[in-house]
N, C-alpha and C positions, 0 to 999 in steps of 0.2 A: 581729262580734267573732271569728267563726271564721276569716275570711280574715286578719284582723289577727293572730290567734294563730298561723296557719300562717307568716306573715311573721316573727314573733318567733321561732318555733321554728327556722326555717331559719337565722336569724342569731344564735341564742342564745349561741353561744360568744363572738362579738365583743361582744355586749351585756354578758356577764358580765365580760369583760376591762375594759370601760368602767366598770362599777360597782366593780370592784376598784380601778382607778386613781383613782376619785373619792374613795376613802378618804383619799388623801394631799393633797387640795386644801385650801387655807386655809379656815377657817370659824370663826365665833364658837363659843365653848365651850358645850358642853351643861351641864357642871357648872362652877361658878365657881371661881376660884383658892382653894386650900385644901381643896377637896372632890373633887379629881381621883381620890382613892381609890375613890369611888363609881363612876366611869367604869371603872376597872380591875376592881373586884370584880364589878359588875353585868354589864359587857361580857364578861368571861371566863365567867361563869356561863351567860349566855344562849348564847354561841357554842359552849361545850362541850356544852350541852344539845342544840343543833341538830346537832352532830356525833354525839352519842349516838343521836339518832333515825335519822340516816343509817346509822350503823354497825349498829344493830339491824336495820334494814330489809334491808341488803345481806347481813348475816351469817345471817339467818334464812330469807328467801325472796327471792332476787334476781329482779328482773324485767328481761327483755330488751326494753327499749323505748328504744333509742338513736336511732330515726329511720332512715328509708331514703329516699335521694334527696331529702333536705332536708325531709321531711314525717313526721308521726307514724306510727309503726309498732309493732306488737306481735306476737310469735309466739303468745302465749296470754294468757288472762285470769287473772292471778295474784291470788288472794284469801286467801293464807295469810300467816302471820307478821304483821308490822306492818300489812300490807294488810287484815287483818281489822278493824283499828281506825281506819284512815284511808285514803282512796283515793289520796292523794298524799303519802305520808310523806317521800319524798326531797325533794320541794319544800318541805315544812314544815321539814325539817332545814336546807335551804339558806337559807330565810328567817330561821330562828333564827341561823344562822352569820353571815349578813350584818348582821342587826340587832345582834348581839353585837359584831362588830368595828366597826360604826358608833358604838356607845356607847363601846367601847374607844378609838376615835380621838377621843372627846370632841367630836364634830362635830355641831353643832346642825343645820346644813344637810343633812347626810347623813341624819340620823334624820327630819327634817321633810320633806325633798323626795325624796331618792333611795329611801328605803324605800317610801313610798307608790307611787312610780313602778314600783319593782320588783314590788310586789304587783299593780299593774294589769297589767303584762306577764305575770306568772305566771297571772293569772286568764284572760287571753286565750289563753295557751298551753294551759291545762287545758281550756278550752272547745273548742279545736281538737282536742285529743287525745280528749276525750269524744265528739266528733262522729265521729271515726274509729272508736273502740271500739264505739260504738252501732251503727254501720253494719256492723262485722265480727262482733260477738257478739250483737247484737240483744237479745232478752228476757233473756238471761243477764246482760248488763251492766246492764240496767234494774233487775233484782232486786238486783244488787250495790249499785247506787246507792241503792236504798231502804233497805238495811241498814247502809250505811257512809257516814259523813260525807265530804264532799269535802275539807274543810280541818281542822276541829276534831277531834282524835283522841278516840276513845271509850276511856276508861281501864278500863271494866268488862271483866273477863276477861283483862286484860293479863298478869297473873301466870300464868294458865293457859297462855297462848300461849308465854310465855318458858320455862316449865318443860316444855312438851310438845315443844319443838323444840331441836335441837342447833345451837349457833352455829358457823358455818363461819369460823373465824379466817383460814384460808388465803385464802378467797375475799375476805374483807373487806380483807386486806392487799394482795392483788394488784389488786383493783378500785379501792381507795381511796387508794393510795399517792401518786398525783399530786395529788389533792385535799388530802390531808393535808400534803403538802410545801408547796403554795401557801398553805394556811391557816396553818400554823405559821410560815412565813417572814413572812407578813403580820402576824401577831400580834407576832412579834419586832420588826419594823420599827416598828410602832405603839407598842409599849411603850418602845422605846429612844429614838425621836425625838419622840413626842408627850408623853412623861412623863420629862423629863430628870432629875427629882428621884430617879428610881430608880438613876441612876448618878452622883448627887451633882453634877450639872451639869458633869461632866468629860468633854469630847469624847474624850479618849484612852481612858478607861474604857469609854465607850459603844462606841467602835470596836472595842475588844478583845472585848467581849461579842458584838458584831455578827458579827465575823469568826469567832469560836469557835462560836457557835450555828449560823450559816448553813453553816459548813464541816461541822459534825456532821450537820445535816439533809441536806446534799447527799451526803455519803458514804453515809448510810443509804438515801437515794433511789436512788443508783446501784446499791447492792447488791441492792435489791429489783427493780430493772429487770433486772439480770443473772439473778436467780432466776426472774423472770417469763419471760424469754426461754428459759431452760432448761426450764421447765415446758411452754412452748409446743412446743418441739422434742420433748420427751418424749411429748407427746400425739399428735404426728404420726407417731411411730414405730409 
C-alpha cells in the first residue's frame, strides 16, 4: 500500500481533476424527482462543512507538506490547531467537500463508486505519508499517532483550541483562493445545470446567472492573485 500511496501522491493533482470532471457525467439520480431539494440542502451542508474543516486547519496551524520531487515531504511535525484533533484534517475536509458536491450533483454513481474509490486512494496516500513521517520523526510521530486519530476528528477540547489560537485570515485567503474558486465554480455549475428548476427551466435565465456568478468569482480570484504576487515581492525585499 505504501508503494501504491507514493504513486497516487505523485499523480494526485491529475487524479483530483478526474474526480472533479466525473461530477458532470450522466448518472441515475440519488434523490428521485420531487426530492431534489434534499440533494441541494444536504450537499451544500456537507461540502461547506468540509471547507470549514480545511479553513480552520489552514488558518490556525498551517502544515508545509506539499511534497518534494513527487514524494511525501514535511519540514516539521505539526501537532497544533486542528492537528491536535485529527492527523489528516485537510484530507477529511477534502472528502467532505467531494462527498458534498457529489450529493449536490444528485449522482448515484458518484456517491456509490467515486467516493469509495477516493477514500481508497486517500488511505493509500496517508499510509505512504505516515511511512515517511515515521522514518523522519520516529518516536515523536508514534506518540502523536497514539494520541490523535488518523481520520475521525476528536471533538473534545476543540473549543479550547479555537479560543487559544488566532485565526490567520490572510494565510487562509492566500493559500485557499484557488481551491475556493474551483469549488465555488463547480457548485455554481452543478446548481444551474443539474437543478434547472432553480432557474424555472429557462436557459436564458440560467446562462445569465452563470455568466454573472462566474464573472464575479473570476474577478475576485484575479484580485487575490495580484495581492498574492505583491505580498511575495514585499517579502523578498
